[in-house]
N, C-alpha and C positions, 0 to 999 in steps of 0.2 A: 419477505425481504422486498418480493416485486415489486407489492403495493407501497412501501416505504420509499423504495428508491425512484418509483413513478412521481414522486413528489417534486423533483428534478429534473432537467432535460439529462440526457444523457451526452459527455462530451462525442461521441461517434457512434452514431448507430453502424455505418459501415464498416469498423472493427469489429463489431461482431461477427460478421460473416466476415471477415478474411482469414487468412491462415494464415499458420503460427509461422510459414518462411516470409511472407508478405510483412507482417507485425513485426518480427526480427532484423529484416530489411530496414525497416522504418527505425527503427531503434537505434542501431548502429551507424546506419549512414545517415538519417537524416538528423537524430537527436547525438548522436554522439556517445550514446550509454552503450556498456559492456551488457552482453548479454549471456545467461548461462541456459543452457538446454538440460532440464530436469531429467533425473532419474527415479526410479522407485513409483509407487504408487500411493494415493489419500487411504486411509482407514475411511470406513461406514460412518463413523463417526465425525469424522472431520479434524480429528484430533492428530498429533504427530509424535513419534517416537523421540524427537528430541529435548521433551519434556518441558520445553518452553514455555511460558502462561500464556503469550502471546506468539503462535508463529504465524506467517504470513505468507507460508510455503508448505502447509503441513503436508507430510509425507512425501514430497517431491523434491528435497534438496539432499537428502542424504547421500554419502557416498561420493558426494561430487566433486571433482578434483579442476585443477587448473586446464585439462585439455579438453574440459567441455565448456570452457568458457570462449566468448567471441570477445576481444577486444580491439574496438573501432582504433585506437591511440596506436596499437603495433600491429594490428592485422592478425594478431595470435588467433588460433583457431576458427577462422573464418571459413575452413572446409567443413567444419561441423554443421556450417548451416545447410547442407546438402543432405543431413538427415533429415531436417523438418519437411523437405518436401514430399518424402515418404507418410506424413499423416501425423507424426509424433506432434503434440500439442503440449506438452511440459515445457513453458518459457518464463524462465525467472530472471530478475535483475538484481545484481548484488548491490546491496546497500552498502554507504560508508565512503565511495568514493566521488559520484557525480552526485550524489544526494544521498539525506537521511530520508525514514517515514514515520510519520507519527501514526499511532497505530490506537484509534477509539471506537467503541461500540458506534454502531449505525445511527443508531435515533439522536444522541446528544452533536456525533458528527454531522448529520444531515442539518442539524439546530444550528451550527456552529456555522456552516459553511455557508449556508443564509444571512445569517447577521454579518459576516465579515463581509461576503459581498454586498451586499445592502450599504455597509460603511464606507464602501470603496477601497477595501483592501485588496490588492493584489494577490490573491492565493495561486499556487504551482499545478501541479497536476495532483488529481484525485482518484483513488481508485476503490470500489466498492466491493469486496469479498463477499460469497456467498455463506461464509460462516459469521457473518453477522457484523462484521468489520468494516472502519472506513478508514482509507491509509491518505494522508496528507504529506507530500514530496517536501521537503525542507532542505535549508543548504546542509550540506556534510559539516559531520561534527556535531550535531545537536542530542545525539544520545549520548556522548560523554556528558554533555553539560545539564541533562534534561534536568536532574534532581537540584542542580542549584537554580537555573532558571526558575522551577517551581517555586522553590523557597523564596526567592526574592521578589515573587509576585505573591506572597503570601497564602500559596498551596504545600499543603503535605501529600507527597508523590505517592504515599503509601495509602491514601486513602482516594486515591482516582483511579479508575479503570483505565487508564493512559500510558501507553509503552512508546518506545521508539527502538525503532530498528536501525543498526549502524553498521560499522567495520563487522564482516563476518558471516551478515545475515542476507537472507533474501527474499524478495517480494514475488507472487505469482503474478504475471504480467497477461493481461488481455492477450489471445484468446485460449489462456490454458483454462481447463476445467478442473475443477477440484472435485473429482468423483462424482458420487451421487447429489452434491450438495449444488452442481451448476459454475457456471464460468465467472470467473474475475473479469468487472468491467470497468471502463473509465466513467466517472462523473463528470471530471474535468479532464479532457484529452491535453496531452503536453502540446506546446506551441513551440515557437522558437526561443521565446525569451523564456518562458518558465521552465524549460528544459535545460537551457544553457546555464540559467540563475534562477535556480527556485529560491520562493522567501527565505529569510531568517524565522528559524522557527519562534522566537521572540515576538515576531508582528502577528502570531497566531496563536499562541499558547494561553494567553490570557482569557482569550474567548471560549478557545476548546477547552478549555480547565473548567471554567465557570460552568460551561454547558452538562459536563460529566459531572459536577457536583450538583447541579438541580437535578439531572435526573435520578442519581444516587439519593437525594433526599426524597425525591417524590415517591420513588421505590420502598424508601424505608417507612414511610409514613404509614402508622396504622390504618385499618380498614375501620370506619365508622360502623356501629353496630347499633341496632334500635333498641 
């Protein structure tokens, strides 16, 4: 994964060295995102007991309640940020409100990211997880519309390794460490515009779906034998 992610510049090297408290203050105070302090531990194999096919916060979101969420819009839960000063690093972003998140395998995700930027498409924040997944932040509501959007573009969502996290889901945010797998990392760090107004999923989805499809085709091709 390190070599694969090394093909692209990281959005912020500084954030990898930052503390959970500093990161949470940036997410809530600068970008206006709600932040949830994760509880629980990640399994050694990186899988989550929630049984979701693709979980973007494996093992870290079980048993969470509103008391552990800091909402900058209301100020609720702000006192919980003090827990992060003690070294707790499980920092989660609830999806479905400020943004939804497209979740794809790292290899086609990186290919799609390069192509989108070469075409001049404005992408939002992009996270790399040590589970081998890339997360593209998009406008909220994408999770509900994903099957319809893919159908209109001519794709069958059941054949693509592509998911979308919406209301009720969480994504692990840097500098959260997913057990022995390693930390979550920003590949494209949020900025003022992308945090406040992430792109509509339809602007990215065609390129991402095509990259996922091509990767699946290549892995399905039989090996030549002499």
